[in-house]
Structures are given as C-alpha cells and as structure tokens.
VMD Tcl script that draws the C-alpha trace (Angstrom):
set ca {
  {19.88 -31.00 -144.06}
  {16.27 -30.95 -143.00}
  {14.32 -29.19 -140.26}
  {14.15 -32.38 -138.22}
  {17.95 -32.53 -137.83}
  {17.89 -30.91 -134.38}
  {14.63 -32.53 -133.19}
  {16.46 -35.37 -131.46}
  {18.85 -32.94 -129.78}
  {15.98 -30.74 -128.60}
  {14.17 -33.82 -127.25}
  {17.30 -34.93 -125.38}
  {17.84 -31.43 -124.02}
  {14.27 -31.18 -122.76}
  {14.51 -34.66 -121.24}
  {17.72 -33.80 -119.40}
  {16.23 -30.53 -118.16}
  {13.14 -32.33 -116.85}
  {15.28 -34.97 -115.14}
  {17.52 -32.31 -113.56}
  {14.61 -30.21 -112.35}
  {12.90 -33.32 -111.01}
  {15.97 -34.28 -109.02}
  {16.20 -30.78 -107.54}
  {12.49 -30.89 -106.72}
  {12.94 -34.19 -104.88}
  {15.80 -32.76 -102.83}
  {13.70 -29.68 -102.05}
  {10.79 -31.87 -101.01}
  {13.04 -33.72 -98.60}
  {14.56 -30.46 -97.32}
  {11.43 -28.34 -96.88}
  {8.83 -31.07 -96.16}
  {6.15 -28.40 -96.29}
  {3.41 -27.10 -98.51}
  {5.61 -24.09 -99.18}
  {7.64 -26.26 -101.53}
  {4.98 -26.17 -104.21}
  {4.75 -22.40 -104.00}
  {8.51 -21.92 -104.11}
  {8.92 -24.22 -107.07}
  {6.00 -22.65 -108.90}
  {7.35 -19.13 -108.48}
  {11.01 -19.85 -109.16}
  {10.44 -22.23 -112.05}
  {8.50 -19.58 -113.95}
  {11.63 -17.46 -114.12}
  {13.93 -20.43 -114.74}
  {11.83 -21.83 -117.59}
  {11.75 -18.46 -119.31}
  {15.54 -18.16 -118.98}
  {16.07 -21.73 -120.17}
  {13.83 -21.16 -123.19}
  {15.71 -17.98 -124.12}
  {19.13 -19.59 -123.68}
  {18.13 -22.78 -125.48}
  {16.69 -20.78 -128.37}
  {19.91 -18.82 -128.59}
  {21.97 -22.02 -128.61}
  {19.76 -23.59 -131.30}
  {20.09 -20.44 -133.40}
  {23.87 -20.57 -133.06}
  {23.80 -24.23 -134.05}
  {21.87 -23.45 -137.20}
  {24.19 -20.61 -138.18}
  {27.36 -22.54 -137.39}
  {26.07 -25.56 -139.35}
  {25.32 -23.35 -142.31}
  {28.75 -21.75 -142.26}
  {30.49 -25.10 -141.81}
  {28.47 -26.47 -144.73}
  {29.72 -23.57 -146.84}
  {33.31 -24.26 -145.66}
  {33.33 -20.81 -144.07}
  {35.13 -21.74 -140.87}
  {35.92 -18.12 -139.95}
  {32.23 -17.21 -139.99}
  {31.43 -20.28 -137.89}
  {34.05 -19.25 -135.31}
  {32.75 -15.68 -135.30}
  {29.24 -16.99 -134.72}
  {30.44 -19.14 -131.83}
  {32.29 -16.19 -130.25}
  {29.30 -13.88 -130.68}
  {27.05 -16.58 -129.25}
  {29.28 -16.87 -126.18}
  {29.13 -13.14 -125.53}
  {25.38 -12.94 -126.07}
  {24.71 -16.00 -123.91}
  {26.82 -14.53 -121.12}
  {24.89 -11.26 -121.25}
  {21.53 -13.05 -121.39}
  {22.45 -15.37 -118.53}
  {23.29 -12.40 -116.31}
  {19.79 -10.92 -116.67}
  {18.21 -12.74 -113.70}
  {21.09 -12.02 -111.30}
  {19.38 -8.94 -109.80}
  {16.91 -11.40 -108.27}
  {19.71 -12.37 -105.88}
  {19.49 -8.96 -104.26}
  {16.94 -9.23 -101.49}
  {14.74 -6.25 -102.32}
  {14.55 -6.94 -106.07}
  {13.98 -10.65 -105.61}
  {11.33 -10.08 -102.97}
  {9.47 -7.61 -105.21}
  {9.66 -9.94 -108.20}
  {8.36 -13.02 -106.41}
  {5.71 -10.98 -104.59}
  {4.64 -9.63 -107.99}
  {4.22 -13.24 -109.15}
  {1.86 -13.80 -106.22}
  {4.02 -15.14 -103.40}
  {3.18 -14.35 -99.82}
  {6.03 -13.17 -97.54}
  {6.90 -16.63 -96.17}
  {7.10 -18.11 -99.66}
  {9.07 -15.14 -100.95}
  {11.68 -15.73 -98.25}
  {12.02 -19.37 -99.32}
  {12.32 -18.28 -102.95}
  {15.25 -16.11 -101.95}
  {17.02 -19.11 -100.42}
  {16.35 -21.24 -103.49}
  {17.54 -18.72 -106.09}
  {20.65 -18.02 -104.04}
  {22.02 -21.34 -105.29}
  {20.20 -21.65 -108.57}
  {20.74 -18.33 -110.34}
  {24.55 -18.21 -110.23}
  {24.57 -21.50 -112.15}
  {22.74 -20.04 -115.16}
  {25.88 -18.78 -116.96}
  {27.36 -22.27 -116.68}
  {24.19 -23.78 -118.11}
  {24.29 -21.25 -120.95}
  {27.84 -22.13 -121.94}
  {27.03 -25.83 -121.69}
  {24.15 -25.33 -124.12}
  {26.36 -23.46 -126.56}
  {29.19 -25.99 -126.26}
  {26.80 -28.83 -126.96}
  {25.46 -26.89 -129.93}
  {28.97 -26.50 -131.32}
  {29.48 -30.26 -131.24}
  {26.02 -30.98 -132.67}
  {26.51 -28.61 -135.59}
  {29.57 -30.64 -136.56}
  {27.51 -33.84 -136.47}
  {28.88 -35.14 -133.17}
  {26.01 -35.92 -130.82}
  {27.83 -38.31 -128.50}
  {30.03 -35.73 -126.74}
  {26.98 -33.62 -125.75}
  {25.26 -36.79 -124.54}
  {28.24 -37.79 -122.40}
  {28.63 -34.25 -121.07}
  {24.96 -34.20 -120.02}
  {25.35 -37.55 -118.26}
  {28.51 -36.35 -116.51}
  {27.00 -32.98 -115.58}
  {23.83 -34.51 -114.18}
  {25.87 -37.08 -112.26}
  {28.02 -34.36 -110.69}
  {24.87 -32.37 -109.96}
  {23.31 -35.35 -108.18}
  {26.43 -35.77 -106.05}
  {26.95 -32.12 -105.17}
  {23.32 -31.03 -104.66}
  {22.99 -32.69 -101.25}
  {26.30 -31.16 -100.19}
  {25.30 -27.63 -101.15}
  {21.62 -27.81 -100.29}
  {21.75 -29.56 -96.95}
  {24.91 -28.08 -95.43}
}
mol new
graphics top color blue
foreach p $ca { graphics top sphere $p radius 0.5 }
foreach p [lrange $ca 0 end-1] q [lrange $ca 1 end] { graphics top cylinder $p $q radius 0.2 }
display resetview
C-alpha cells in the first residue's frame, strides 16, 4: 500500500465537488441575474470550502485508519474507527449551523466583507446549503469505508446518483 493509493479517490472527490458547485453556481446565476451573485458565492464558498476541506480530511483519515486495521485483520478496530468517525463528522458538520441564525450569519458575512444587500442574499443561500452539510459528511465517510476495502465503484456510482438527484431537485428547491 503506497501513498498514492487514495490519489485517484481524492481527484474524483475534488472533481465531483467542482462539478456540483458549478451546477449550483449556474442555477444561482439564472436565479439572481445580478452582480450580487459573485459576492454571495465568494462569501459563502469561503465557509463551504473550509468545511469541505475539514470533512474531507476527516474522511481520508478514517479511510487510512480503517485500511490499516482491515489489513491487520482487526475488524473490531475498523468498526470502532468508522463509528468514531461518524460521531466526529456529525459534530464537525454541525459547526456552521449557527450561520443559519440571522444575527450570527449577518455578522459572519459582514466580517468577511459583505455589504448589507449581499449579506441578506448570503442568508438566503446558506438557508438551503448549510443543512445539507451533515449529509455530505456522511456521504464522504461512507465512500471512504468502501474505498478502504478496495471497492471504488460503489462510491463512484453513489456520486453519480447523488449529483443526478441534486440536479433534479435544485431547481425545485431553489426556484419555488
């Protein structure tokens, strides 16, 4: 097992994240049709990228530990690592939820440099985006569990399915 084992998985994960964010950005462009879009995306994506990096790092760490334990035929330790990873990912994914509260979110995005009109749009955007972070976190950990066992096709199919569902439901939730 070499250090490049997870490089393909990381590349695929980054590619799927870029595709997903691009699709959301296109829908926002259509919805807002204003210069405020760039400001909203710039402010919100700072927080989202930091959360994604933390959650992805946690999932990669769990993958490495679970792979090690599975390689040592220590299935109990691998299961304990997966359970601990689930709990930690849940706690980490709940960190940005205070941004949903108007006063905290407004202060945070104003601190990042948003003017009041942009801060209001950020509030609308994170209203839909932030509650999905725990689901993204568990998806990352679930994919890691399959990858550590050597199965990369199930995570690939789950990403395709998830992005397809996202493409279908985004217009419903964003534009209604």
